[in-house]
C-alpha positions as CSV (number, residue, x, y, z in Angstrom):
1,M,143.7,40.2,-6.1
2,K,143.6,40.3,-2.3
3,L,140.3,41.2,-0.6
4,L,140.2,42.5,2.9
5,A,136.8,42.3,4.6
6,C,136.0,45.0,7.1
7,W,132.9,45.0,9.2
8,T,130.9,48.2,9.4
9,S,127.4,49.0,10.6
10,S,126.2,48.4,7.1
11,P,127.8,45.3,5.5
12,L,129.0,45.6,2.0
13,S,128.1,43.1,-0.7
14,L,130.9,41.0,-2.4
15,H,130.3,43.2,-5.5
16,Q,130.9,46.3,-3.5
17,L,134.1,44.9,-2.0
18,V,135.4,44.0,-5.4
19,A,134.5,47.4,-6.9
20,R,136.2,49.1,-3.9
21,K,139.4,47.1,-4.5
22,A,139.2,47.8,-8.3
23,V,139.0,51.6,-7.6
24,Q,141.9,51.3,-5.1
25,E,144.0,49.7,-7.8
26,L,143.0,52.4,-10.3
27,D,144.1,55.0,-7.8
28,E,147.4,53.2,-7.3
29,G,148.1,52.8,-11.0
30,R,147.6,49.0,-11.0
31,G,145.0,46.5,-12.0
32,W,143.3,45.4,-15.1
33,F,142.6,48.8,-16.5
34,T,146.3,49.6,-16.7
35,E,146.9,46.4,-18.6
36,A,144.0,46.8,-21.1
37,K,145.0,46.6,-24.7
38,D,143.3,47.7,-28.0
39,I,142.6,45.3,-30.8
40,D,146.2,45.7,-32.1
41,G,147.7,44.7,-28.8
42,K,148.8,48.3,-27.9
43,L,148.3,49.3,-24.3
44,I,145.4,51.7,-23.9
45,K,147.4,53.6,-21.3
46,T,150.1,54.3,-24.0
47,K,147.6,55.0,-26.8
48,F,145.7,57.6,-24.9
49,E,148.5,58.9,-22.7
50,R,147.3,62.5,-22.6
51,R,143.8,61.5,-21.5
52,W,144.8,58.6,-19.2
53,N,144.1,60.3,-15.9
54,E,140.6,61.4,-17.1
55,M,139.9,57.8,-18.2
56,V,141.0,56.4,-14.8
57,E,138.7,58.9,-13.1
58,Q,135.8,58.1,-15.4
59,E,136.2,54.4,-14.7
60,A,136.4,54.9,-11.0
61,V,133.2,57.0,-11.1
62,R,131.4,54.4,-13.2
63,L,132.3,51.7,-10.7
64,G,131.4,53.9,-7.7
65,V,128.0,54.8,-9.1
66,K,127.2,51.3,-10.4
67,F,128.1,49.5,-7.1
68,Q,127.4,52.5,-4.7
69,V,130.9,52.7,-3.4
70,A,132.2,56.1,-2.2
71,T,135.7,56.9,-3.4
72,K,137.8,60.1,-3.8
73,W,136.1,60.6,-7.1
74,C,132.5,59.5,-6.2
75,S,130.4,60.3,-3.1
76,F,126.7,60.1,-2.3
77,I,124.3,62.3,-0.5
78,A,121.1,61.4,1.3
79,V,117.9,63.3,0.2
80,E,114.9,63.6,2.4
81,E,111.5,63.6,0.6
82,N,109.3,66.6,1.3
83,E,105.7,66.3,2.5
84,S,104.4,65.7,-1.0
85,G,106.8,62.7,-1.4
86,S,108.8,64.4,-4.2
87,E,112.4,65.6,-4.4
88,E,111.8,68.8,-6.2
89,G,114.6,70.3,-8.2
90,L,117.0,67.4,-7.6
91,P,118.3,65.2,-10.4
92,E,118.3,61.4,-9.9
93,Y,122.1,61.5,-9.9
94,G,124.6,63.7,-11.5
95,M,128.2,64.7,-11.8
96,V,129.7,67.4,-9.6
97,D,132.8,69.3,-10.5
98,N,135.0,69.0,-7.3
99,E,136.8,72.3,-8.2
100,N,133.5,74.2,-7.8
101,I,132.6,72.9,-4.4
102,G,132.7,75.6,-1.8
103,A,133.5,78.3,-4.3
C-alpha cells in the first residue's frame, strides 16, 4: 500500500490517510475487501456478486464516517448551533440518498 501525504490547511491524521487510501482502493476495485474470503475460502465478491456494489458502498461509508473522511459516498456538513445551544430537528448523523438530492 502506497501512501501519499498531501498538506492542507487542516492536517489529516495517519488513520484518516489510511482510510482515504482504503476507500480509493474500494472505488478502484482493489484492496483487502476484494480479496476477503468466507470461512470456506470462497471470495465474498463471488459469493455475493449481486450485492457487491452495495457492499462496497457500505464499507466506504463506514470508513468515511468512522474516520471523518469525505468520499464520493460520504460527505459532511457543518451545523451552527442556535442561540439556545441546540441543533433542533437535526439528527446526530444520518444517511442521505444521493438520488433524492436536489429533487
